All heavy atoms as an XYZ file, in Angstrom:
956
protein
N     112.663    118.812    112.439
C     111.932    118.038    111.466
C     111.276    116.826    112.141
O     111.690    116.431    113.236
C     112.853    117.567    110.339
C     113.869    116.515    110.743
C     115.104    117.107    111.371
O     115.089    118.231    111.887
N     116.181    116.344    111.379
N     110.287    116.281    111.474
C     109.581    115.149    112.024
C     110.464    113.893    111.963
O     111.094    113.600    110.943
C     108.282    114.882    111.236
C     107.594    113.611    111.746
C     107.343    116.068    111.334
N     110.526    113.207    113.094
C     111.262    111.949    113.139
C     110.385    110.883    113.800
O     109.742    111.170    114.818
C     112.563    112.092    113.921
C     113.647    112.845    113.169
C     115.011    112.731    113.817
O     115.115    112.741    115.040
N     116.035    112.615    112.994
N     110.383    109.713    113.212
C     109.657    108.573    113.731
C     110.638    107.413    113.861
O     111.315    107.072    112.892
C     108.510    108.185    112.801
C     107.494    109.264    112.480
C     106.532    108.798    111.403
C     106.725    109.665    113.730
N     110.694    106.829    115.025
C     111.630    105.714    115.254
C     110.852    104.525    115.786
O     110.347    104.544    116.914
C     112.735    106.113    116.247
C     113.682    104.943    116.458
C     113.504    107.328    115.728
N     110.773    103.488    114.953
C     110.095    102.269    115.355
C     111.049    101.322    116.083
O     112.261    101.317    115.801
C     109.511    101.530    114.131
C     108.500    102.293    113.320
C     109.107    102.952    112.102
O     110.332    103.233    112.146
O     108.395    103.203    111.121
N     110.495    100.528    116.966
C     111.273     99.505    117.662
C     110.350     98.375    118.088
O     109.111     98.519    117.993
C     111.979    100.096    118.890
O     111.045    100.616    119.793
N     110.925     97.280    118.526
C     110.132     96.177    119.051
C     109.979     95.002    118.120
O     109.406     93.981    118.489
N     110.473     95.141    116.896
C     110.389     94.020    115.975
C     111.368     92.926    116.351
O     112.172     93.072    117.267
N     111.282     91.806    115.633
C     112.183     90.709    115.900
C     111.676     89.416    115.328
O     110.731     89.401    114.528
N     112.295     88.325    115.760
C     111.916     86.988    115.322
C     111.046     86.341    116.388
O     111.406     86.322    117.566
C     113.168     86.153    115.085
C     112.954     84.674    114.739
C     112.223     84.536    113.420
C     114.299     83.960    114.696
N     109.904     85.827    115.983
C     108.976     85.196    116.914
C     108.356     83.968    116.252
O     108.212     83.937    115.023
C     107.879     86.205    117.363
C     107.028     86.643    116.178
C     107.027     85.661    118.485
N     108.016     83.007    117.048
C     107.352     81.814    116.505
C     105.884     82.078    116.247
O     105.269     82.939    116.901
C     107.504     80.653    117.480
C     108.904     80.083    117.550
C     108.979     78.797    118.348
O     108.205     78.593    119.286
N     109.908     77.915    117.997
N     105.339     81.345    115.332
C     103.909     81.456    115.040
C     103.113     81.260    116.325
O     103.424     80.387    117.142
C     103.498     80.430    114.001
N     102.110     82.110    116.503
C     101.299     82.089    117.715
C     101.785     83.037    118.791
O     101.079     83.262    119.780
N     102.965     83.573    118.583
C     103.532     84.480    119.568
C     103.025     85.907    119.437
O     102.163     86.207    118.610
N     103.592     86.773    120.262
C     103.165     88.176    120.311
C     104.372     89.103    120.268
O     105.481     88.726    120.654
C     102.389     88.453    121.608
O     101.230     87.665    121.689
N     104.129     90.290    119.774
C     105.125     91.368    119.787
C     104.404     92.677    120.027
O     103.242     92.844    119.618
C     105.884     91.454    118.465
C     106.978     90.425    118.155
C     107.492     90.628    116.740
C     108.126     90.547    119.156
N     105.098     93.617    120.657
C     104.568     94.972    120.759
C     105.560     95.906    120.105
O     106.710     96.031    120.555
C     104.334     95.404    122.211
C     103.610     96.738    122.289
C     103.222     97.137    123.691
N     104.293     97.829    124.401
C     104.085     98.733    125.333
N     102.851     99.078    125.669
N     105.113     99.286    125.962
N     105.104     96.574    119.085
C     105.914     97.563    118.391
C     105.675     98.943    119.003
O     104.558     99.251    119.435
C     105.565     97.602    116.915
C     105.624     96.269    116.161
C     105.318     96.495    114.681
C     106.953     95.576    116.345
N     106.729     99.754    119.002
C     106.643    101.119    119.481
C     107.130    102.064    118.397
O     107.991    101.702    117.593
C     107.493    101.320    120.736
O     107.076    100.465    121.783
N     106.583    103.248    118.413
C     107.022    104.291    117.470
C     107.121    105.594    118.261
O     106.104    106.141    118.687
C     106.046    104.424    116.316
S     106.370    105.840    115.229
N     108.337    106.063    118.433
C     108.578    107.311    119.141
C     108.656    108.445    118.133
O     109.430    108.379    117.186
C     109.868    107.216    119.944
N     107.866    109.476    118.376
C     107.772    110.596    117.433
C     108.367    111.857    118.047
O     108.280    112.090    119.258
C     106.320    110.832    117.053
N     108.943    112.689    117.185
C     109.447    113.991    117.608
C     109.297    114.962    116.448
O     109.109    114.566    115.293
C     110.902    113.892    118.047
O     111.716    113.433    116.990
N     109.371    116.261    116.778
C     109.297    117.284    115.749
C     107.879    117.598    115.286
O     107.707    118.220    114.237
N     106.883    117.192    116.067
C     105.502    117.469    115.708
C     104.676    117.559    116.986
O     105.141    117.164    118.065
C     104.929    116.366    114.809
C     104.608    114.990    115.417
C     103.793    114.182    114.427
C     105.846    114.241    115.804
N     103.468    118.092    116.853
C     102.556    118.149    118.006
C     101.837    116.803    118.060
O     100.745    116.632    117.506
C     101.565    119.311    117.849
O     102.294    120.534    117.629
C     100.706    119.445    119.103
N     102.461    115.885    118.735
C     101.998    114.501    118.697
C     100.568    114.359    119.205
O      99.773    113.595    118.660
C     102.942    113.629    119.535
C     102.614    112.162    119.478
C     102.985    111.399    118.377
C     101.941    111.541    120.531
C     102.683    110.040    118.308
C     101.641    110.198    120.479
C     102.015    109.446    119.361
N     100.229    115.100    120.236
C      98.900    114.966    120.829
C      97.786    115.442    119.920
O      96.597    115.260    120.243
C      98.848    115.709    122.161
O      99.104    117.080    121.950
N      98.136    116.072    118.803
C      97.131    116.521    117.827
C      97.337    115.834    116.479
O      96.887    116.334    115.456
C      97.210    118.037    117.658
C      96.736    118.815    118.874
C      95.247    118.614    119.117
N      94.763    119.377    120.258
C      94.614    118.859    121.464
N      94.936    117.590    121.687
N      94.157    119.602    122.443
N      97.985    114.671    116.496
C      98.346    113.986    115.250
C      97.792    112.572    115.198
O      98.081    111.757    116.071
C      99.877    113.920    115.099
O     100.397    115.250    115.120
C     100.265    113.236    113.791
N      97.005    112.308    114.167
C      96.554    110.936    113.904
C      97.724    110.118    113.374
O      98.502    110.601    112.549
C      95.407    110.964    112.888
O      94.275    111.621    113.474
C      95.003    109.566    112.450
N      97.856    108.893    113.861
C      98.977    108.042    113.508
C      98.504    106.724    112.903
O      97.393    106.250    113.194
C      99.810    107.735    114.754
C     100.390    108.948    115.446
S     101.660    109.785    114.453
C     102.937    108.515    114.420
N      99.359    106.125    112.091
C      99.018    104.845    111.487
C     100.181    103.885    111.505
O     101.337    104.292    111.658
N      99.859    102.603    111.392
C     100.834    101.538    111.201
C     100.547    100.854    109.874
O      99.397    100.539    109.543
C     100.744    100.498    112.317
C     101.370    100.887    113.619
C     100.744    101.374    114.729
C     102.762    100.788    113.961
N     101.657    101.593    115.721
C     102.895    101.246    115.290
C     103.913    100.365    113.280
C     104.131    101.286    115.954
C     105.134    100.411    113.930
C     105.230    100.857    115.247
N     101.619    100.609    109.140
C     101.540     99.882    107.872
C     102.597     98.799    107.877
O     103.502     98.796    108.731
C     101.805    100.843    106.693
C     100.714    101.839    106.457
C     100.585    102.955    107.281
C      99.809    101.679    105.419
C      99.562    103.890    107.069
C      98.805    102.599    105.196
C      98.682    103.697    106.016
N     102.528     97.905    106.921
C     103.554     96.882    106.781
C     103.812     96.615    105.300
O     102.939     96.854    104.465
C     103.157     95.596    107.502
C     102.005     94.845    106.866
C     101.626     93.641    107.717
N     100.638     92.784    107.073
C     100.106     91.697    107.619
N     100.465     91.339    108.851
N      99.218     90.965    106.957
N     105.000     96.121    105.032
C     105.355     95.791    103.658
C     106.217     94.525    103.641
O     107.302     94.505    104.227
C     106.088     96.945    102.979
C     106.285     96.748    101.492
C     106.694     98.030    100.791
O     107.172     98.975    101.418
N     106.508     98.081     99.474
N     105.699     93.514    102.966
C     106.429     92.275    102.790
C     107.199     92.352    101.472
O     106.829     93.115    100.571
C     105.460     91.098    102.776
N     108.259     91.561    101.329
C     109.051     91.582    100.090
C     108.184     91.306     98.867
O     107.402     90.362     98.850
C     110.064     90.461    100.316
C     110.220     90.370    101.788
C     108.850     90.665    102.345
N     108.312     92.174     97.869
C     107.580     91.998     96.629
C     106.118     92.396     96.673
O     105.390     92.199     95.693
N     105.691     92.952     97.810
C     104.286     93.355     97.951
C     104.175     94.840     98.216
O     105.123     95.487     98.623
C     103.633     92.554     99.071
C     103.531     91.060     98.794
C     102.703     90.360     99.844
C     102.534     88.871     99.520
N     101.694     88.181    100.537
N     102.971     95.361     98.002
C     102.712     96.760     98.266
C     102.583     96.998     99.769
O     102.281     96.079    100.531
C     101.429     97.212     97.558
C     101.536     97.202     96.035
C     100.317     97.816     95.388
O      99.338     98.067     96.087
O     100.359     98.031     94.156
N     102.809     98.259    100.164
C     102.632     98.617    101.555
C     101.156     98.478    101.914
O     100.272     98.913    101.186
C     103.123    100.040    101.782
C     103.330    100.379    103.248
C     104.245    101.594    103.408
N     105.615    101.305    102.957
C     106.640    102.110    103.190
N     106.456    103.239    103.862
N     107.834    101.801    102.762
N     100.908     97.899    103.060
C      99.550     97.512    103.465
C      99.178     98.159    104.798
O      99.989     98.152    105.741
C      99.494     95.983    103.595
C      98.204     95.392    104.070
C      98.320     93.888    104.286
O      99.368     93.430    104.759
O      97.335     93.185    103.994
N      97.968     98.661    104.880
C      97.476     99.284    106.105
C      97.236     98.231    107.187
O      96.641     97.189    106.921
C      96.175    100.020    105.811
C      95.479    100.559    107.024
C      95.993    101.644    107.716
C      94.296     99.993    107.467
C      95.352    102.147    108.830
C      93.636    100.492    108.586
C      94.167    101.568    109.257
N      97.676     98.553    108.408
C      97.444     97.671    109.546
C      96.453     98.292    110.527
O      95.442     97.683    110.873
C      98.761     97.344    110.276
C      98.484     96.468    111.503
C      99.738     96.666    109.334
N      96.737     99.533    110.965
C      95.872    100.171    111.952
C      96.161    101.653    112.018
O      97.239    102.103    111.625
C      96.070     99.543    113.328
N      95.179    102.404    112.525
C      95.356    103.839    112.730
C      94.623    104.243    113.994
O      93.673    103.577    114.428
C      94.842    104.629    111.529
N      95.067    105.355    114.577
C      94.475    105.852    115.796
C      94.384    107.366    115.723
O      95.306    108.035    115.256
C      95.279    105.390    117.030
C      94.583    105.746    118.334
C      96.714    105.916    116.984
C      95.159    105.044    119.548
N      93.239    107.898    116.159
C      93.054    109.336    116.134
C      93.965    110.012    117.136
O      94.513    109.388    118.032
C      91.588    109.671    116.434
O      91.271    109.257    117.754
N      94.085    111.350    116.991
C      95.011    112.069    117.874
C      94.603    111.957    119.340
O      95.459    111.958    120.226
C      95.108    113.536    117.450
C      93.800    114.279    117.420
C      92.985    114.465    116.355
C      93.169    114.958    118.524
N      91.887    115.193    116.716
C      91.974    115.518    118.039
C      93.500    115.138    119.862
C      91.108    116.250    118.855
C      92.652    115.870    120.680
C      91.456    116.415    120.162
N      93.313    111.841    119.575
C      92.830    111.729    120.965
C      92.903    110.296    121.480
O      92.785    110.059    122.682
C      91.392    112.228    121.060
O      90.573    111.414    120.242
N      93.042    109.354    120.580
C      93.071    107.948    120.974
C      91.717    107.301    121.085
O      91.632    106.098    121.349
N      90.643    108.055    120.856
C      89.316    107.471    121.065
C      88.756    106.784    119.830
O      87.722    106.124    119.896
C      88.332    108.531    121.577
C      88.162    109.682    120.611
O      88.948    109.773    119.644
O      87.257    110.507    120.810
N      89.442    106.934    118.703
C      88.993    106.271    117.483
C      90.139    105.422    116.941
O      91.252    105.925    116.746
C      88.550    107.282    116.419
C      87.359    108.084    116.921
C      88.192    106.558    115.110
C      86.964    109.228    116.013
N      89.867    104.158    116.719
C      90.849    103.264    116.110
C      90.235    102.591    114.895
O      89.013    102.451    114.796
C      91.324    102.189    117.101
O      90.196    101.460    117.594
C      92.084    102.797    118.266
N      91.071    102.188    113.983
C      90.621    101.644    112.704
C      91.628    100.592    112.294
O      92.837    100.838    112.340
C      90.546    102.788    111.690
C      90.098    102.439    110.302
C      89.140    101.466    110.061
C      90.608    103.128    109.211
C      88.729    101.184    108.776
C      90.186    102.857    107.914
C      89.245    101.883    107.708
O      88.819    101.604    106.429
N      91.157     99.422    111.919
C      92.029     98.299    111.623
C      91.814     97.784    110.204
O      90.674     97.715    109.717
C      91.778     97.156    112.614
C      92.172     97.516    114.036
C      91.238     98.085    114.904
C      93.469     97.311    114.494
C      91.585     98.432    116.195
C      93.830     97.647    115.790
C      92.894     98.205    116.634
O      93.264     98.559    117.914
N      92.892     97.393    109.590
C      92.818     96.724    108.312
C      92.448     95.271    108.510
O      92.547     94.724    109.601
N      92.023     94.653    107.437
C      91.560     93.268    107.525
C      92.689     92.306    107.897
O      92.439     91.276    108.509
C      90.946     92.843    106.194
C      89.634     93.531    105.916
O      89.010     94.016    106.879
O      89.228     93.592    104.748
N      93.913     92.664    107.539
C      95.019     91.716    107.690
C      95.247     91.293    109.128
O      95.572     90.135    109.398
C      96.295     92.312    107.113
O      96.635     93.511    107.794
N      95.080     92.217    110.081
C      95.368     91.871    111.471
C      94.198     92.217    112.406
O      94.371     92.266    113.621
C      96.621     92.576    111.957
C      97.879     92.136    111.232
S      99.348     92.507    112.172
C      99.257     91.275    113.452
N      93.031     92.409    111.839
C      91.876     92.750    112.668
C      91.590     91.595    113.629
O      91.555     90.438    113.243
C      90.664     93.006    111.785
C      89.457     93.568    112.528
C      88.318     93.868    111.552
C      88.666     94.981    110.623
N      87.549     95.335    109.710
N      91.398     91.931    114.895
C      91.129     90.923    115.903
C      92.383     90.349    116.523
O      92.304     89.654    117.543
N      93.519     90.616    115.917
C      94.793     90.100    116.451
C      95.740     91.228    116.842
O      96.850     90.967    117.325
C      95.474     89.211    115.416
C      94.664     88.002    115.005
C      95.471     87.062    114.119
N      95.785     87.654    112.830
C      97.028     87.830    112.388
N      98.069     87.464    113.129
N      97.237     88.367    111.184
N      95.336     92.473    116.614
C      96.216     93.593    116.930
C      95.444     94.682    117.648
O      94.220     94.797    117.509
C      96.840     94.149    115.642
O      95.849     94.683    114.785
N      96.181     95.487    118.403
C      95.611     96.627    119.109
C      96.556     97.800    118.989
O      97.735     97.689    119.327
C      95.394     96.307    120.594
O      94.549     95.165    120.722
C      94.748     97.493    121.306
N      96.042     98.905    118.480
C      96.827    100.126    118.395
C      96.471    101.005    119.594
O      95.306    101.083    119.998
C      96.591    100.863    117.056
C      97.568    102.020    116.894
C      95.136    101.325    116.915
C      97.539    102.646    115.499
N      97.475    101.652    120.142
C      97.258    102.542    121.284
C      98.308    103.638    121.233
O      99.241    103.588    120.434
C      97.333    101.762    122.605
O      98.621    101.191    122.774
N      98.151    104.620    122.100
C      99.114    105.727    122.123
C      99.228    106.282    123.527
O      98.296    106.188    124.329
C      98.720    106.820    121.126
C      97.417    107.533    121.453
C      96.990    108.403    120.282
N      97.949    109.470    120.042
C      98.093    110.080    118.852
N      97.341    109.725    117.823
N      98.984    111.038    118.701
N     100.387    106.876    123.777
C     100.654    107.571    125.029
C     101.123    108.963    124.636
O     102.293    109.137    124.256
C     101.699    106.835    125.857
C     101.914    107.458    127.204
O     101.607    108.661    127.370
O     102.425    106.771    128.108
N     100.238    109.930    124.698
C     100.592    111.277    124.244
C     101.625    111.938    125.161
O     102.356    112.824    124.719
C      99.340    112.133    124.127
C      98.513    111.771    122.897
O      98.984    111.061    122.004
N      97.275    112.230    122.861
N     101.704    111.496    126.382
C     102.714    112.044    127.299
C     104.116    111.591    126.892
O     105.106    112.265    127.197
C     102.419    111.623    128.731
N     104.192    110.452    126.220
C     105.485    109.907    125.786
C     105.730    110.061    124.297
O     106.738    109.577    123.770
C     105.576    108.432    126.167
C     105.571    108.161    127.660
C     105.726    106.682    127.951
C     105.767    106.439    129.452
N     105.913    104.976    129.764
N     104.779    110.709    123.601
C     104.909    110.876    122.138
C     105.141    109.538    121.439
O     105.975    109.433    120.520
C     106.042    111.846    121.791
C     105.644    113.288    121.979
O     104.627    113.588    122.612
N     106.449    114.196    121.475
N     104.415    108.534    121.863
C     104.644    107.181    121.357
C     103.327    106.509    120.988
O     102.328    106.622    121.713
C     105.381    106.327    122.399
O     106.637    106.961    122.702
C     105.658    104.933    121.878
N     103.358    105.808    119.865
C     102.231    104.985    119.445
C     102.695    103.524    119.440
O     103.857    103.245    119.128
C     101.683    105.416    118.072
C     102.724    105.296    116.976
C     100.419    104.652    117.699
N     101.776    102.640    119.807
C     102.115    101.223    119.956
C     101.245    100.363    119.045
O     100.116    100.733    118.693
C     101.876    100.767    121.396
C     102.631    101.579    122.419
C     102.003    102.614    123.106
C     103.976    101.308    122.715
C     102.686    103.363    124.052
C     104.662    102.044    123.663
C     104.018    103.079    124.319
O     104.692    103.820    125.247
N     101.775     99.200    118.708
C     100.989     98.183    118.013
C     101.239     96.849    118.694
O     102.344     96.298    118.583
C     101.353     98.107    116.542
C     100.515     97.112    115.719
C      99.071     97.611    115.611
C     101.112     96.901    114.331
N     100.253     96.363    119.425
C     100.322     95.056    120.064
C      99.814     94.032    119.056
O      98.681     94.152    118.562
C      99.482     95.021    121.324
C      99.410     93.655    122.008
C     100.724     93.244    122.611
O     101.397     94.032    123.260
N     101.096     91.982    122.420
N     100.630     93.035    118.774
C     100.262     92.010    117.805
C     100.278     90.647    118.479
O     101.290     90.270    119.096
C     101.236     92.022    116.630
C     101.343     93.368    115.943
S     102.360     93.307    114.464
C     103.964     92.904    115.169
N      99.175     89.929    118.357
C      99.031     88.623    118.969
C      98.733     87.556    117.923
O      98.376     87.877    116.785
C      97.895     88.655    120.000
C      98.108     89.684    121.073
O      99.210     89.869    121.584
N      97.048     90.392    121.436
N      98.872     86.319    118.320
C      98.574     85.182    117.423
C      99.233     85.371    116.067
O      98.602     85.225    115.018
C      97.053     85.019    117.262
O      96.433     84.816    118.507
N     100.498     85.702    116.095
C     101.203     86.018    114.850
C     101.328     84.798    113.954
O     101.454     83.653    114.424
C     102.584     86.586    115.171
C     102.558     88.031    115.667
C     103.857     88.402    116.361
C     102.278     88.981    114.508
N     101.271     85.068    112.655
C     101.346     84.034    111.622
C     102.555     84.299    110.713
O     102.985     85.453    110.602
C     100.074     84.051    110.771
C      98.777     83.941    111.563
C      97.580     84.137    110.637
C      96.272     84.074    111.412
N      95.098     84.273    110.512
N     103.054     83.283    110.045
C     104.182     83.529    109.121
C     103.864     84.593    108.068
O     104.763     85.352    107.677
C     104.385     82.146    108.480
C     103.949     81.189    109.525
C     102.791     81.844    110.210
N     102.623     84.703    107.673
C     102.253     85.709    106.674
C     102.252     87.126    107.222
O     102.082     88.086    106.472
C     100.891     85.393    106.042
C      99.792     85.129    107.032
C      99.588     83.633    107.284
O     100.581     82.897    107.446
O      98.403     83.223    107.335
N     102.477     87.273    108.522
C     102.625     88.604    109.111
C     104.058     89.106    108.990
O     104.352     90.259    109.358
C     102.244     88.578    110.600
C     100.762     88.285    110.806
O      99.941     88.798    110.038
O     100.447     87.525    111.751
N     104.946     88.276    108.468
C     106.329     88.674    108.278
C     106.412     89.852    107.308
O     105.926     89.780    106.176
C     107.160     87.502    107.752
O     107.203     86.473    108.743
C     108.580     87.938    107.407
N     107.021     90.944    107.770
C     107.095     92.171    106.981
C     107.920     93.204    107.742
O     108.239     93.007    108.916
C     105.691     92.729    106.710
N     108.206     94.301    107.066
C     108.729     95.474    107.751
C     107.527     96.327    108.134
O     106.655     96.600    107.295
C     109.686     96.285    106.846
C     110.158     97.540    107.576
C     110.879     95.422    106.446
N     107.470     96.711    109.390
C     106.352     97.483    109.933
C     106.781     98.937    110.083
O     107.842     99.216    110.652
C     105.885     96.904    111.245
C     105.089     95.633    111.057
C     105.702     94.450    110.654
C     103.698     95.601    111.254
C     104.972     93.283    110.452
C     102.972     94.444    111.063
C     103.615     93.301    110.654
O     102.891     92.145    110.457
N     105.918     99.838    109.570
C     106.212    101.270    109.589
C     105.125    102.024    110.341
O     103.942    101.722    110.182
C     106.240    101.827    108.162
C     107.272    101.216    107.253
C     106.974    100.105    106.479
C     108.541    101.779    107.149
C     107.909     99.554    105.626
C     109.486    101.243    106.287
C     109.156    100.121    105.531
O     110.094     99.584    104.686
N     105.536    103.060    111.084
C     104.531    103.985    111.575
C     104.578    105.232    110.690
O     105.575    105.492    110.007
C     104.742    104.343    113.044
S     106.239    105.270    113.384
N     103.478    105.970    110.704
C     103.347    107.091    109.792
C     102.461    108.170    110.392
O     101.596    107.902    111.226
C     102.770    106.626    108.461
N     102.679    109.393    109.919
C     101.941    110.567    110.374
C     100.868    110.933    109.351
O     101.173    111.091    108.157
C     102.895    111.762    110.576
C     102.112    113.032    110.875
C     103.896    111.470    111.682
N      99.659    111.095    109.812
C      98.531    111.486    108.952
C      98.731    112.912    108.452
O      99.256    113.776    109.154
C      97.231    111.373    109.764
C      95.950    111.710    109.004
C      95.568    110.605    108.051
N      94.180    110.759    107.657
C      93.778    111.429    106.570
N      94.674    112.024    105.803
N      92.506    111.502    106.292
N      98.305    113.148    107.213
C      98.367    114.491    106.647
C      96.999    114.887    106.112
O      96.467    114.213    105.246
C      99.403    114.536    105.515
O      99.487    115.829    104.962
N      96.433    115.983    106.565
C      96.907    116.803    107.703
C      96.825    116.038    109.020
O      96.020    115.092    109.134
C      95.959    118.003    107.688
C      94.717    117.500    107.042
C      95.156    116.503    106.025
N      97.599    116.459    109.955
C      97.783    115.673    111.171
C      96.514    115.468    111.971
O      96.349    114.445    112.633
C      98.841    116.347    112.063
O      98.412    117.649    112.425
N      95.593    116.443    111.894
C      94.373    116.392    112.701
C      93.253    115.627    112.011
O      92.157    115.466    112.554
C      93.882    117.821    112.997
C      93.755    118.665    111.742
C      92.624    118.582    110.945
C      94.790    119.512    111.359
C      92.507    119.334    109.792
C      94.678    120.257    110.190
C      93.542    120.174    109.423
O      93.429    120.921    108.273
N      93.496    115.192    110.765
C      92.445    114.481    110.014
C      92.160    113.129    110.646
O      92.930    112.619    111.470
C      92.885    114.297    108.569
N      91.052    112.556    110.258
C      90.643    111.279    110.800
C      91.501    110.126    110.328
O      92.378    110.277    109.476
N      91.223    108.951    110.876
C      91.980    107.763    110.503
C      91.735    107.421    109.034
O      90.675    107.705    108.480
C      91.585    106.573    111.374
O      90.163    106.375    111.268
C      91.949    106.834    112.833
N      92.725    106.801    108.422
C      92.634    106.449    107.007
C      93.472    105.209    106.725
O      94.483    105.003    107.390
C      93.125    107.603    106.129
O      93.265    107.205    104.785
N      93.074    104.433    105.729
C      93.845    103.257    105.339
C      94.719    103.532    104.099
O      95.451    102.664    103.644
C      92.926    102.080    105.042
C      91.931    102.313    103.931
C      92.287    102.126    102.600
C      90.640    102.761    104.209
C      91.387    102.341    101.574
C      89.736    102.996    103.187
C      90.109    102.789    101.869
O      89.218    103.009    100.865
N      94.630    104.755    103.579
C      95.376    105.080    102.352
C      96.809    105.485    102.645
O      97.057    106.413    103.415
C      94.692    106.231    101.619
C      93.403    105.810    100.963
O      93.313    104.739    100.382
N      92.385    106.651    101.064
N      97.755    104.821    101.975
C      99.166    105.179    102.124
C      99.387    106.643    101.797
O     100.144    107.345    102.479
C     100.029    104.278    101.215
C     101.476    104.785    101.182
C      99.986    102.837    101.673
N      98.705    107.146    100.767
C      98.882    108.514    100.320
C      98.406    109.569    101.289
O      98.692    110.752    101.111
N      97.657    109.158    102.318
C      97.153    110.099    103.313
C      98.136    110.310    104.464
O      97.806    111.001    105.437
C      95.821    109.611    103.870
C      94.680    109.789    102.868
O      94.833    110.603    101.943
O      93.654    109.094    103.021
N      99.309    109.725    104.369
C     100.326    109.836    105.413
C     101.571    110.485    104.823
O     102.026    110.113    103.725
C     100.636    108.453    106.007
C      99.446    107.901    106.759
C      98.407    107.268    106.090
C      99.343    108.027    108.141
C      97.293    106.791    106.765
C      98.231    107.532    108.833
C      97.215    106.923    108.130
O      96.121    106.447    108.807
N     102.117    111.436    105.550
C     103.179    112.256    104.966
C     104.579    111.922    105.477
O     105.561    112.187    104.761
C     102.892    113.737    105.250
O     102.732    113.935    106.636
N     104.712    111.438    106.669
C     106.021    111.102    107.225
C     106.008    109.633    107.659
O     104.998    109.149    108.179
C     106.366    111.979    108.432
C     106.525    113.430    108.092
C     105.471    114.332    108.288
C     107.717    113.930    107.581
C     105.607    115.669    107.964
C     107.872    115.265    107.265
C     106.807    116.133    107.465
O     106.936    117.455    107.148
N     107.166    109.002    107.446
C     107.308    107.572    107.719
C     108.577    107.305    108.517
O     109.600    107.966    108.308
C     107.361    106.793    106.405
C     106.112    106.916    105.593
C     105.767    107.950    104.773
C     105.030    105.994    105.559
N     104.525    107.720    104.218
C     104.054    106.526    104.679
C     104.786    104.753    106.170
C     102.854    105.851    104.400
C     103.602    104.095    105.868
C     102.655    104.642    105.014
N     108.506    106.302    109.361
C     109.705    105.872    110.042
C     110.533    104.976    109.126
O     110.153    104.704    107.980
N     111.633    104.476    109.672
C     112.530    103.622    108.883
C     112.056    102.169    108.868
O     112.544    101.365    108.072
C     113.966    103.698    109.427
C     114.263    102.798    110.613
C     113.576    103.235    111.910
O     113.058    104.344    112.007
N     113.575    102.358    112.903
N     111.140    101.852    109.755
C     110.580    100.500    109.789
C     111.298     99.586    110.759
O     112.465     99.797    111.104
N     110.577     98.574    111.216
C     111.157     97.549    112.066
C     110.724     96.184    111.517
O     109.565     95.989    111.169
C     110.726     97.725    113.538
O     111.402     96.778    114.364
C     109.237     97.579    113.728
N     111.685     95.293    111.417
C     111.422     93.982    110.807
C     110.742     93.058    111.798
O     111.198     92.888    112.936
C     112.733     93.348    110.337
C     112.587     91.945    109.779
C     111.899     91.910    108.426
O     112.241     92.691    107.540
N     110.952     90.994    108.258
N     109.670     92.431    111.347
C     108.991     91.389    112.105
C     109.052     90.108    111.270
O     108.634     90.094    110.119
C     107.520     91.758    112.395
C     106.780     90.562    112.987
C     107.458     92.957    113.324
N     109.613     89.073    111.867
C     109.716     87.785    111.202
C     109.040     86.733    112.057
O     109.394     86.571    113.237
C     111.180     87.399    110.947
O     111.810     88.433    110.178
C     111.263     86.079    110.200
N     108.079     86.025    111.469
C     107.343     85.002    112.197
C     107.687     83.648    111.583
O     107.440     83.418    110.397
C     105.832     85.249    112.123
C     105.089     84.226    112.961
C     105.493     86.660    112.570
N     108.248     82.798    112.402
C     108.640     81.476    111.913
C     107.525     80.470    112.167
O     106.778     80.561    113.136
C     109.922     81.018    112.609
O     109.706     80.881    114.001
N     107.442     79.476    111.291
C     106.386     78.465    111.405
C     106.828     77.311    112.296
O     107.974     77.193    112.670
C     106.012     77.942    110.021
O     107.155     77.437    109.383
């Protein structure tokens, strides 16, 4: 079965950086579009970024555009989210997700993703 395991979250001061990783298994990763979302307490899940299966197309949500970079290593079945200039409002649980169908293009819709990891907590202190 499909498994997604996020890592790299933690506590960081405002202005700092973190790189999140998502290791995938149980799917043909090199043919799967992937996304990152986040969810803060009391808020809806929000799109952060997505990357096509080939890695040549990336798409960013407004929340972290210009401060984040999504990338992937198909040899390692891993997708990354580099986050810079972090703000307290970036505090949330960050999730990676698998696009459905896997070969479809990038999307910002939560409903277009079929599998989700357990999430990794990112806390940004002021």
